[in-house]
N, C-alpha and C positions, 0 to 999 in steps of 0.2 A: 515787361514781356507780355505779349498779347496771346490770348488763348482763344482759338477759334476751332470750329469743327467741320469735318468733311465726311459725309457718308458713313457715319457710325464708327469710324476708326480714328484714334488719336494718332496723328502723323506729325513728325517733327521736321521742320524746315528752317535752316539758318536764314534769318531775315534781319539784317541790320543789327547783328549781335544778339538777336533773341530768337527763341524757338516759338513757333506758333502752331496751334491746332487750326488747320486751314478751313476757310470758307464755311461759315455757319453762324454760330451764336453771335459773334461780334456784329454781323450785319443785321441779324434779327434785333439785337438790342438797339442798334442805331435807328432802324426804321420804326421800331415801337416807341422809341423816345420821341421821335419826330411826330408820329401820329399814333398815340396809344390806342390799343383796341380794348377799350374799357368794357367790362362785362356789365350789361344793363339788366336791371331787374325787370322782367316782363310784366306788363300790366295784366290785370285779371282777364283771363280768356285769351291773352295774346300768345303767339307762338314763341318758343324759345329761339335764340339765335341759331342753334343747330337745326331746329325745325324749319326756320325760314330759309336756311341754306339748302335744305332738302327740297323745299318748294321751288327754289330757283332752279335746281338741277332738273326738276320735273317740267320746267318750262313755264312756271307760273309767275316768275319774276320776284325780285326782292331788292331792297335798297342796297346800295354799295357798302355802306358801313356794316349792315347785317351780314353780308357775304364775308366781309373780312373777319367778323367775329367767328363765323363757322370755320373759316380757314385756320384760325388760331387753335381750334380744338384738334385739328389734324396736323399739328405742328411738325411732327416727325414722320409723316406718312411716307415721304420719299427717301428716308434715311436707309442706307444700305445695311442689311442685317449683318451680324457677326458671323464668324466661321461656324460657331455652334448653332446658329439659327439661319439656315439657308433660306433664301427668298422664296416666297410662294410663287407658284406658276402664274397666279393671277396678280398682276401688278397693282399696287395701291393706287387709290384715286389721285389724279394729278391736281396739284394745287395751283390756283391762280394768284394774281396780284404779286406784290413784291416779295412776300414770303416764299411763294413758289419759285421765283427767280433766284432767291438766295440758295435754296436747296437744289435747284437744277444746275447751279454753277454759272448761270447767265449773268448774275450780278455779283461782282467781286467786292470784298470788304474794303472799306476805307480805313486804313490803320491810323490815320491822323485824327479820326473823330470817334471817340468812345464815350457815349453818354451813359453807359451802365453805371459808372462810378457815381455820377451826380444823381442818378435815379435811386441808387442804393442809399446815398447820403440823405436824399429826400425822405426815403422810407424811415430811416432811423430818426431823423428830425421830427417827423410826425409822431413816431413812437414816443420820443422824449416829451413832446407836447401833450400827448395823452397822459403820460405818466404824471405830469404836474397836477392833473385833476384828481388823482387817486391819493387819498390820505388814509392814515391809520398808523398802527404801531409798527415800527421798523424792527423786524425780527433778526435781520442780518443785512450787513452792508459790505460791499467790496468794490473793487475797481470796475466801474461801469454798470453796477447793478445794485438794487435793493430788494429785499423781500418784505412785503407789507401785509399785515393782518388788518383787514378793514372790518368795522362794526357792521357794515351793510351786507357783507358777503362772507360765507363760510369758507369759500375757496380762497387760498392765499394768492397774492399777485407778485409775480417776478417782474420788476420794473427794470428795463434797459435804459440807461441814461447816457448822454453824451454832451459835450460842450456845444455852445452855439457858435456858428461860423458866419463871418460877414461875407458879402458878395465877393470881395477881393480875396478872402481866404479860399473860397470855393474855386475861384479861377486859378489861384496858385496851386491848389491841390490837384486840379485837373492837369495843369502844366507839368507838375512833378511826375504824375502817373505816366503821362505820355513819354517822358524822358526815361522813366524806369522801364517801360515796355521796350524801348529801343536799345537800352544799354545793359540791362542785367542779363548776363549770359549764364543761366542756370537751367538745367533740364529737370523739370518737376517729376518726370516719369522715373528718374533715377532714384527717387526717394519713395520709400514704402508707404509711410503714413502722413496724414495731413499735418500732424503736430510738427514733424520734422520739416516738411515743406514750409510751413508757416514760419518756423524759427529761422530757416536759412533766408527766405525771401525778406523777412522783417529786418534782419541784419543788413542785407544788401541795400534795402530802401533807406534805412537809417544812415548808412554810410554815404549814400548818394546825397541825401538832404544835408548832412554835415558838411560835405565837401563843396556843395554848389549853392546851398540856400542858408547861409549863416544866420539870416534873420528869423528862420523858423526854429524855435527853441522850446525846451521844456515840455509841458503837457501837449502843446499844439504839435510839436514834432512827433511825439509818441502817437497821437491820434491820427496824424497824417499817414504815418507808416502803417498803422492798423487798418485804416480805411482802404489804402492802396492795395495792400496785400489781400485784404478781404475781397476786393473786387477782382484781383488778378487770378487768384487760385481758390477763393473761398466760395461761400454759399450765400452771398448777398446779405440781406438784412437778417438772415438766420445765423450768421457767423458768430455774433456775440454769445448766442445760446450754445453753439457747438464748442465754443472755447472754454466754457465753464465745466470743469471736471466733476463738479457736484451734480450736474444734470445727467440723468440716465437716458432720458428720451426727450425728443423734440417732436411735437405733433402739430402739423398744419391740418386742420379739420375741414376748412372751406375758406372761400374768399369772404372778405368783410366780417370775419369772425376772429377773435384773438387766437394767436398761436398758443398752444399749451406746452408745458414742460413737466417732467417728473423729476423732482428733486430727491436726492438720496436721504436727506434729513426731513424735509417738510412735505414730501409726497407731491400730489398733483397741484400745480399752480397755473394760473393763466398769466399771460404776459401782455405787455402793451404794444406788441408787434402785430400788425394786421396787414395782410395782403389785400389790396384794394381791387385787384383784377386778376383774372386767370393767368395773364401773360407773365406776370412777375413770378408766379409759382412754377409755371411750365418751363421757364428758362432754367430754374434751379434743378428741376427734375431732368431737364435735358442734359445738363452737365453730368449728373449722376449716372443716367442711363448710358451715355456714351463712354463714360469712364470705365464701365464694366462690360462694354461691347454689346449692349442691349438697346432696345428701342421701346418707346411708349407712344402710341398714337390711337386713333379711333378704332383701328382693327385689333391692336394689342394694348388695351388700356390699363393693364396691370403690370406692375414691376415689383419683383421681390428679389433682392440681390444682396451681396456682401461686398463692401468696398475693400480696397487694398489694405486699409488699416484695421479691418475686421468689423467695422460698424455694419449694422444690419439696416437695410432700407426697404421700405414698402411704399409704393406710390400708386395712385389711381388718377385717371383723368376722365373728363366727360367723354362719352355719355354715361359711363357707369357710375361716376361720382356726380350726383345731380347738382350739388351746390358749388361745384368748382373742384379743381385739383386737390387731392389730399396727399400728405407726405408724412411718414413716420420714420424717424431716424433713431434707432436704438444704438446708442454710442458704445463703441468698444472701449473697455477700460483696460489700459495697458497693464495696470497693476490691480487685478481684481481682488474682491474681498476674500479673506481667508477664514479658516475656522476660528482664529483669534478674534476677528472682527465680529462674526455672527454670535460668538459667545458674549462679547461686549454689548452687542445690540439686544441681547436677550432672546435671539432666535432659537438657540439651544443652550442647555445648561452644561456645566462641566461634567456632570455625571453622564449625561447623554453623549457628549462628545467623546469621552473616554471609552464608553461602550461601543460606539460606532467605529472608533479607531481600531479596537480589537476585532470587531466584526469584519471591517474592510481588509485588514491585514490577514485575518484568519489564523492568527497565532502560528503562522508558518505551516498550517495544515489544510485549512479549507476556508478561503475568503467567502463572505456572504454575497448572495445575489440580491440586489436592492433596486427598488423602484421608488423614485421621489415623485409623489403625486400632489396635485393641487391645482388651483385656478391660475388664470393668466396673470402674470405680474406678481405671483406670490413668492418668487425667489427660488423656484425649483432648480434652475440652471446654476445659480450661485451656490446652492447647497450641494448640488452634484459636483461642482468644481472643487468645493471644500473637501468633499469625501475623496476626491482624486489625490489630494495631498497625502493621504494615508497609504497610497499604493507604493509598495517597495520599489526601489529603483531597479531591482533585478527583473521586474516584470515587463513583458512585451505587451503594450497597450495599443488597441486600434479603436478610434472613435469614429462614429458616423453621424453626421448632422445634415440637416437641410441647409442651414447657414451656420458656418463654424463660429462658435462662441466660446467653447471650452478652452481653458488655459491651465495646463497641468504642469507640475514641476517634475515631469518624467522625461528622461532622455530618450528612452526607447519607445517612442510614441509615433504612430502613423495616423495622420488626420485625413479622413475621407469626407467628401461632400457630394451630395446628390446633384444631379443635373436635370433641370426641367426640360420638357420636350420643346422642340422648335415650333415655329408658327405653323408647320405642317403636321404637328402632333407626333413627330418622330425624334429619335435620338435621346429619349429619356433614360437616365440612369437613376433608378428608384432606390429608396432606402432598402427595400427587400433584396434587390439585386446586389447592392454593396454588402449587405449583411451575409448573404449566401457566399459571396466571394471572400469575405473576411474569414469565414470558417476554413478556407483553404490556405490562409496566410499564417496559420499556426499561432494565433494570439494566445496570450495568457489571460487577458481580460478584454471584454468588448464593452464599449460604452455607446449607447444610442441616445442622441440628443433629445429626441422626442418620439415616443412610440404612439402611433395612431392608426396603423393599418395592418396589412398582411405581415409586415416585418415583426409584429408582436409575436406571431406564431414562430417565426424563425428565431427570434431572440430567446423565447422560452425553450425552444428546441436546443439552442446553444447551451442554455443553463442546464438542461437535462442531459447534455452530452459532455459534461465535464468542464465547461467554461466558467468555473467558479470565479466570483468577483465581478461578474457582469453587472452593468448598471444602466439605468435609463430614466427618463421622466415621462409622465403621463398626466393628462388633464382629468381630474375627478375631484369630488368634494369630500370623500371619506374613503376609508379602506374597503368597505363593502362595495361601494360604487366602483372602486378601482378593479376589484375582482369581476364585478358585473360587466364593466367595459371590456375587460380582457377576453371574457368567454363569449361575448356577443359580437355580432357584426359591427364594423368590418374586420375586427381583429380575429375573432373566431378561434381563440386558443382552446383546445380540449381541456376540460376541467381537470383532468387527471394530471396535466402538465403543470398546473399551478403550484404543486408541491415543490417544484424546483426553485420557486421564488422564496427567499428567506425572510426578507424584511420589506415593509412598505412604510416610507416616511411621508406622513401627511403634512403639507405645509399650506398655510393660508395667509392672506393679507386682509386685515380688517381694521376698523377704527376701535381703539382701546383708550379710554380715558382722554378723549379729545385729540388723539393723534393716530396716524396710520402706522401700523406695525406689521411686521412679518414674523410669524411664529410657526415652529413645528408643533402641531397640536396633538399628534399621536404617533407612536411607533408601534406597528403591528407585526407580529410574527405569524407566518403561515405554518400551522402545526401539521397539516396534511389534508387529505380529502376523504370524506366519509359520506356515503349515500348521495353522491353527486354534488356535495356542497363542500366548500373550502372551510376548514376550521381555523378561526382567527383568534388571536390573543393579543390584547394591548399590553405592552410591557412598560411604556412611558405615555403619559398624558399631560397636556398643558393644564395648569391650574389657574383659572382666571382671577382668583382671589389674590394670589401671590405673584402672578405673571411669571411663573417658572414652569419648566418641563420636569416632571417628577416621575420616578419609578412607581409603577402601580403595585408592585409586590408579587405580580404573577411570575411563575417560574419561566426561565428563558430557555427555549429549545436551542438557540444559537450557542449559548454558553455550555449547555449540556453536551452538544455535539463536539465542540472544541475540547472539552474536558476528556471525552471518550477517545478522540483521535490523538490527543497528546499523552494519554495515559495518566492523567492527574485528576484530582477531585475538584469540585466546584469552588472550594475555598482558594485553591491555587489560581483559578480563573479570576475570582474577585480580587485577589491580591495584585494580579497583573493589571487589572482595570484601575485599581487605586494608584499603581505606579504611573500609569499613563495620565491619570487625572492630575497627578503631581506635576508632570511635565507640562501639561496644558495650562495649568494655573500659573506656572512659572512663565510661560510664554505670554500669557495675558498680563501678568504683573510687569514683565519686562517690555510690554508694548511692542512685541515682535511684529514687524510689518513685512508685507511682500510674500507672494505665493512661493517664490523660489527659496526665500529664507525659511519659511515654515517647512517646506519640503525638505530642505537640507537638514534641519534639526530633527525632523521625524526620521530621516534615514540614518542620521548619526545615532539615534536611539536604537535603530534596528541592528547597526553594526556592533555596538557595545553598550547595551542597556545599563549595566552596572556602572561603567565608567561615566556615562552621560549623567546618570542620577547623582553620582558623586561630585561631578563638576558643577551641576546646578546647585547642589547643597552648599558647595564652597564658594558660590558666587562667580564661577568661571564659565558657566555654560554658554553664555552669549558670545564668548570670545571664540572666533573661528580660528582653527589651527592655521599656521602659516602655510600657504600653498607651496607644494613642492614645485621644482622647475618642471613645468608641464611638458609632456612629450608633444612635439608638434605633429600634427596629423600629416601623413603622407597623402598628398592631394592629387587629384586628376586636374591638370591645368589645360587651359585653352580649349579650343574646339576639338583637338585631337586627343586630349587626355594623356599626353606624354607625362611620365612621372618626373616631377621636378625635384622633390625633396628626398634625399637619400640618407644613408646611415648617419653621416656626420651632423645632419640637421635635427635628428630625433633623439638626442641624448636625454636620459631621464634618470632621476633618482627614485628608486622604488624600495619598498619595504623588503621585498623578497622575490627572487626569481624561482618560480615553482618548477618550470620545465623549460628546456632550451633545445630547439631543433634547428635544422638548416633553414627552415621556413620562418620560424618565429620564436620569440620569447614569451612565455606566459608568466605574468608577474602580478603580485598584489600591490596595489597602490593605496595611498591614504584616501579616506572618505568614500571608498567604493567597496561594497560587500563582495561582489564577484570579481574574479581576476580579470586582467586586461590582456588581450592577445595582440602583441606588438609584432607586426610583420618586419622581418629583417630585410633590409635593402642594402645593395652594394654601396661602397664608398666611392663617389665620383667627385672630382673637383668641379669648380665652376666652369672651367673651360670644357671639361668632359660633358657637362650637361648641355652646354651650348652646341657642342659637336653632335650630341645625341639628337637634339632637336633638328639640326640641319640634316642629319642622315634620314630621319623619319620623313621629313618634308620631301626630300628628293626621291626617296623610295616610293612614296605615294605618287609622285609625278612621273617617274621613269618606268616602274614595273607595271606591266599591263597583264595582271593576273586577277581572275575573278574567283574568289574563294567559294562562291555559291555553286560553282560547277563541280565542286569536289564532293566525294562521297560523305565525308564526315570531317569533323573539326581536326581530328588527328592527322588526316591526310593533308588538310590545308596547312596545318602547323609545319608539317614535314617539308612540303613544297616551298612555303614562304621562308622557312629557316634556311634552306639551301640557297634560294635566290637572294635573300638579304645578305647572307654571309658572303656570297660571291660578289654582290654589289659593293660591300664594304672593302673587300680585298682588292677589287679592281679600281675603286675610286678613292680609297683612303688607305693607301699602302703603308702609311706611317703608323697605323693602329696595330698594336700587337695582337697575337692570336687570342689570348685570354680576354682582353678587353673587347675584341671584335665579337666573341661569343656572347659576352654579357650584353653588349649593345644589341646584338641580333635578338636575344631573348626578349628584351623589353619592347623592341619595335614589333616583333611578331605578336607578343601579348596584346598589343594595342590594335594591330591591323586585323588579326583573325581570331583573337581570343576574347577574353572578357576584361581586358585592361588590368587595372590594379587589383581586380578580384582573382586573377589567375593563381597567385600563391595560395589563396584560401581554398580554391577548388582542388588543389593538389594535396592538401593535408587530409589524410584519410580519417583522422580523428574528428574532423569537423562534419557535423551532420547537416547543418543548414548555414547558408550565407544570406544575410538580410540587409538590404539597402533600404533605409527608411526616409530618404529624401536627400536633397542636395545641401551642402554645407553642414552635414551632420555625420557623425561617425557610423561606419558600417559595423554591424554586429554579426556574431557567429554563435552557433550552438555547438558546444564542445561535448564529446561523449562522456568526458569525465568531470568537467568543470561547469557545465551548464551554459547559460547565455553569457557571452563575454563581449565587451566593447573592444573594437580594434582601433588601431591608429590610422585607419584609412578613411578618407573623406572624398566624395565627389563634390567639386565646386560648382559645376554647371549642369543644367538639365540635359544639354546636348550630349554630354559624355555618357550618361546613363541610357539615354534614348538610343544612342548608337548601338549599345550592347543589346538593348531590348529589340531593336529592329533586326539585328543579326539572329537573335534567338527565334523571333517570330518567323522570319524567313526560312529558318532551318526546319520548321515544323509545318510549313505551308500556311501560316496564319499571318495576321497583321495586327499592329497596335498603333493607333493614331487617335485623333480627337473624336472621330466618328465611333471608334471601337476602343475605348481607353482601358479595357480590361483584357488580360491574357492569362489563361490557365492551360498549361500544356505539359506534355512529357517529352524530354529530349531523347535523342537517339541512344544515349548511354543509360536511359532509365530514370534520370533525375527529373524531379517535378519542379516546374517553374510557375510562379504566379507573379504578375506585374500589374501595376496601375500607373497611369500618367495624369498630369494635369489636364483638364480642370478638376477631376474628381479627387486627386491626391494633392492636397493644398501645398505641401512643403517640397514638391518636386516628385519626380518618378520614384516608385518603390519597386523593389525586386526581392522575391524570396525564392531561393534555390534550395530545394530539399534534395540533398545529394543521394544518388543511388549507391548503396553500399555493395561493392562487388563481392565482399565476403561477409555475409550477414551473420548476426548473432545466432548461436545454436543453444540447445538445451544445456550444454555444458557451461556456456557463458551465463545463462540465467541462474544456474546453481551457484556459480562463482559470485554473481552480483547479489545473492541472497533473495532473488525474486522467487526461487524455488528451492526445495531441498531434494536430495536424491530419492528419498522414500516417496515424496509427493509426485516427483517427476515420473517415478516408476509406476505409480498408480495411474497417472494420466496416459502413460504409454500403453498400459494394459487396456484402459477404457477406449482409447483411440483405435487401437487395433481390434479390440473386441474379441480376442482369442480366436480370430479368424472366422468367427460365426456371426457375431452381432456387433459391428463397429459402432461406436458412440456418435450420436448427433450432438454437436457441441457449438455453443456460442461463446465467444470471448467478448465481454462487455466492459466498457469503461469510458473515460473522457478522452478528449483530444490529447495526443502526445503521451498517453499513458503506457504505450507499448503493446497495444492489442495486436497489431499486425506482426510484430516480432514473435509474440507468443503463439499466434496462429501458425506462423512459419515453422516454429519449433515443433508444434503438434504434427504438422504435415510430414516431418522427418520420420515419424513413427508409422507412416502408411507403407504397407508392403509394396515392393517394386513390381509386383505382379498385377497391380490394380491400375485401371484407366482413370486418370484424374483430369477434371476440367475446372479451371479457375476463371472467375469473372471479377473484373475490377474496373473502377473508374480510371485509375492510374496504376499500371502494373507495378507492383512492389514485391510480390511473393517470389521467393527463390527456393525451389524444392530440389532435393537430391533424387529426382525421379526422371525416368526416361519416357514413360508413356504419359505425357503431360501436355494437354492442349491449353494454351493461354488465350483468353479472350479479354477485350477491353472495350468499354463503351465509347460511343462517338457523340460528341456534342453537336447541337444544331449549328448550321452556318449563320451568317449575319442576317439572312432572311428568315431564320427560325425553322429551317427545313433540314431534312437529312439526319435527324437524331436517331441513334440506336441506344436505347436506355438499358438499364440493368435488368428490368423485367423482361424485355425483348430477348436478351441473351440467356437468361435463366430458362425461359420457355423453350428457346431453341436448343439449349444444352440437353434437355430431357429427351430430345430426338436423336442425340448423338451417342446413346448407350453408355453413359458414364458409370463407373463404380462409385466415384466420389464427386460431389459437386461442392466447390469451395467458393464462397462469395466474399469478396474483399470487405465490403461494408454493406450491411443490410439497413435500409432506411425508408423504403417505400413499398409499393405494391409487390416488388419482388420477394418480400418476406412471405407473403401468402403462397407464392409459387414455390419457394424453397420448402415451406412446410408441407405443401402438397407432395413434393418429391420425397421428403422424409416419411410421409405416410403411405407412400406407394412403392416401398422397397429400396429406396436409395439411401440406405443407412450409411453412416460415416460422413454425412454432409456437415459442413462447418462454415462459420462466418464470424464477422465482428459486428458489433452494434454499440451505439452510444447510449449509455445509461449510468446511473450512479450507484445502483445496487442490484442484486439478483431479483428482488421483488419488483423493482422498477423496470427491469428488463421485460418481465412478463406483462406489466402494464403497458409499456411502449409497444410491444408486439401486438396487443389486442386492440389498440386504439388507432385511429387514423394518424398518419397515412398508411400504416402497415395493415391494420385491420385483419389480423389472423384470427379465424374463428377459434373460440375456446376449445372446441372439440378436437382441434388439431394439436394443441399444446403438449399432450402426453408423448408425442413423438420425439420431443426434445429430451435428451438425457442429462446434459451437464451445462451449467453456466459458470464460467470462470470470470470473476470480477477483478479488474485491474485498475489501479489508480496511480496518478502522479502525485506524490506527496512531498510537501516542503517540511522536512523533518530535521529539527535541530540545525537549521542553516544549510541543509543539503537537499538537493532535489533527488528524490528516490522514485523509482518505478516499482510498485509492489502489487503482487496478487493479494487482494485483501480478503477474498472469500471464494470458496468453491462450493457450489450448491448442486446437489443431485435433484433432478426433476422427476417426480413420480406422480402417478395418477391419483387424484384426490377423490373425495366422495361428495363434494358440493357442486355448486354451479358457478358460472362466471369465472373469476380468477381462482376460485377454490376448486376448479376442475383439476388443478395440479397442486401438489405440495412440494415445498422446497426444503430439502434436508441439507443444512450447512454442515459439511463434513470437515472443512478446514477454514480457519479464520486467522487473519493477521493480528498479532499482539503488538500494539505500538510501544509498550514498555520494553519489550525484549527485541523489537524489530525482527520478529520471526513469524513465519506461517506455521500454525500449529493445528493438530487434530483437535476437533471439538469433543470427541468421544461419542458422537452420534453414529450409530451403526450405518454402514454403507449399504444402501438398497441396491446400488448397481453391482456391487460384488455378489450379493445374493442372487440377483437376476442372472448374471453371467455364470454363476455356479450352477444354477438350476438349468440353464440352457445346455450346459456341457454335461450335466449329470454328475457333478462332483460337489463337494461341500466347500464352504467358504475358506476353511483351513488350507485347502489345496490352491485356492485362488491367491491367498496371501503368500503361499510358498512360491507361486509363479511370479508374483510381484517382487518378492525378495530376490529372485534370480536376476530380474531386470535391474534392480537396485545395484547389484554387484557389478553389472556391466557399466552402469552410469558412474558408480564410484571409481571404477577403473579409468574411464575416460576423463573424469575430473582430475584424478591423481596424475595421469599422463598428459593432462592439458590438451586432449584431442578435441579441438574446437572448430575445425574447418567443416563447413557444411557437407562437403563430399566425403570426408573421412568419417564423420558421425553417421551419415547415411550408409556408408559401406559397412560399418560395424553392426548397425541395426539390421541390415539385410543379412549379414553373416549369422546373426542370432536367429533369424527366422529359418535359415536353411541348415544351420548346424549348431543348434543350441548347446549340445553337450560338448562339442569340440571347442567352441568359443569359451565356454565357462572353464573347461580344463586348461585351455591356453592361458586364460586370465589368471587362474589359480596357480599355474606353474610359473608365471612371470615373477621376477624378483620384486618384492614389495607389492604384489598384486593382491 
């Protein structure tokens, strides 16, 4: 099979039984073999070839050979850019000579002549010849290589060897390759990674040799196949290096200089492979660049990209690389190192690994936020990947990288990748943009591959806003320098936000006792911030005497926090660490390999710690339980996404059916902590399925209806249902009424709905629907069971993209390669966030946060134990303010903690005589109010214009004479405007804010980007802290503290004092009074001219009303609002009526 290139795109064309990449590299190789353009070293004072070519262009003349040298530097100048990189308005310089003809298409390739193989063979023969001159101690020897330690050099040498071939052998080798090109009918693009391609092509070549060349046997046969495949789909003379899994990196530094490699065991080694001229290297760079739809030439001489197999490539060509082209390939390891491996290597100790395991898991209450810091090549990404193995399988993880390298044993994982700007400087999707978008995708954890710019501020903000368990890497030499880099440009993280970071892992690579090692040298906890400085404490340090990482004996804040949140003492935390240390030691002793296997065992421990410990004690821990008959996923098939697999295909043996509805079964299955949501599908025979496909195809062809012209999805569904049903009755009269209705439902789902997602959107108990890529299960967030895997899978990008395009069109937006992000609100109020390739690596993603038509009320919060009736009565009284001084309230907490729900409940206490204006990014509030104006921000268009932000709306609202201003989420300059409103008579203002504690809420308010002056803070009356807590295996949303804000006597943050009047008790799972006297009660009593006893009596009356609603389960928003309004208008009558009710 011949591979050639045409204008930057890999195109397939059947040609004599083989697919070819057209018109390009083949002819370049031919011409260069015939007349090599050798890079000549200029004499002292002489012009470089590039400079000579420039003189020629200026009319000063140059030799023909020199001109050809200059042309070689512009090898890809006329290549057509990829879709992501539109061509510049200014055309690249036209090339002359034969290379120019190749790229212009004037000269076609001659398939019968391929000199590249012989040229590559020559390069390896020369390498083998050089290797004969290198002597020394052989440290390791394998097929085709030796690693030599020479007395003359400190750097080890990696010698590539090969047998000697006669002239006749070479001729036969070339003949076999030509035949392989013509006869092997395999599409390399159908295979994801190079290893798979190489295996398939090698088998085909060996088969061809066996059948047609019986005289080629043994070692010669193997070498022939290796060299042919290397030339057809490989990387030339670099191929032997890329085939060795022990090599992490391959580095071409310049021409006429040895290629270097980094060996996992021996570190940096030089090789006996040398590129003797630029053209050899440029040809390899060409293949790489075109494979990823990019180009490298004199105008764009840099390439940084990820290959399909995950390997990372960086290349430079002249004029920026002075000594010739450079190339660095950081190989993708299909089975990366695990925590077991790095314990064995001595990178971390068992004690440290067990502590980090507990910190990353967070003991089901609060995972730690971690930065892995160190120098280039110190192993930061490997350690980050190992920490990822400790993430529970129940977590929703989103990773963001410049070049995807992470490999996590996590199913619910979305991988995002940045996109560089095109040659015009447009189209960039930066890490900060992706990180900001990620916060709208409702992640449990965020992982940033490398923090180095503005995204650091966003990541620390995420850590400050409840994204516990977030991680990243950063370049620094020690923990203090890590903090310094974070708070200074270009990261510019406010020092006060550093306290959201829990741990810094310092990792270094250095020479120790004659060999290169990677070690975690210190583990630092951030204790807080005092006087503008971060307080740091090293709890583990590397001991150079023993080469181990040991505890320092310093008390651990992480352990203390986990103990407090679990309601246990430190001894219980230490016992848990010892248990996990026992598991890790067992994995090391059992030589457990593979990131998936380590991840599986870790999650088995999470599901049943006692049982797992018992199994490993009895010697059965490594045995994997026999897998149950797996439920086949219901998949979207073909371009249309018609559902192929129905009920009879998806039988499953489960431990327990928890709940069963018309839509789905919710079941517990083996080896999964969270339940599985299995969508129920109708039972259709094979003939029925074929018939359904036929109906859908013909409906698409025959019915001329445009759903985009209809008012909403409901109308489109109604019209299409009528038309499709009529079509079936008219054209398929043999189909019975019940089956016709079933067929109609699924055809309409696909044509105007959301395909296989439709059943999920109809279940009111599902809060979110999450597509995380193609070929992967769809997930849902259930109001009772948390995040659940479903049995639905999209097989193809096109099916998801069809749904995304329909969503985007319905809100007047677009989603395509130019704008691969979508964040919008649907007509029914649901919130949608979507990404598509190239930024989402595993296919399109979609997160639908469903709009709840009947939101939770204060009665529901009491039933869920988020509130008690006496505390709810207190909040009712403060919110209403006795009709004199309504409270200014902020509800603070992390993402998904229930802040908006609590805010909505507080709004139910607002008297219906007041004028309310709400301001949100995405409208979610639902109030039982009539005099209510709803405002929503407007994002900028694709040109960055037309934005109406939160601050604009808050400022405008103050001109609309509101009684109450409610801000959905306070996070920027609007905070100051809101506090100005509070200080100028707009009492009763409320909002939500991301923070981890009441004190941190004050800190966030007074620092950028909010920057509320301290003098304004006393206008705030109450902070309600809410958190999402993983407690005893269950996800809980709890109000963890209620703090009254009063005027203080100091300066700065001491301008206000926080009185914690209620705090959550983790041992009892109850929100309890702290016993601290309520200043707000005293304040409201003083304003009314009454004493606190009378205030308490009023609160007690409201408690009776709430008790009544709870007992009668009055939990509809309109009904709750009606009873509260009745209380305001006829308190005595309502209380009498309640008291007279039976059981009241």
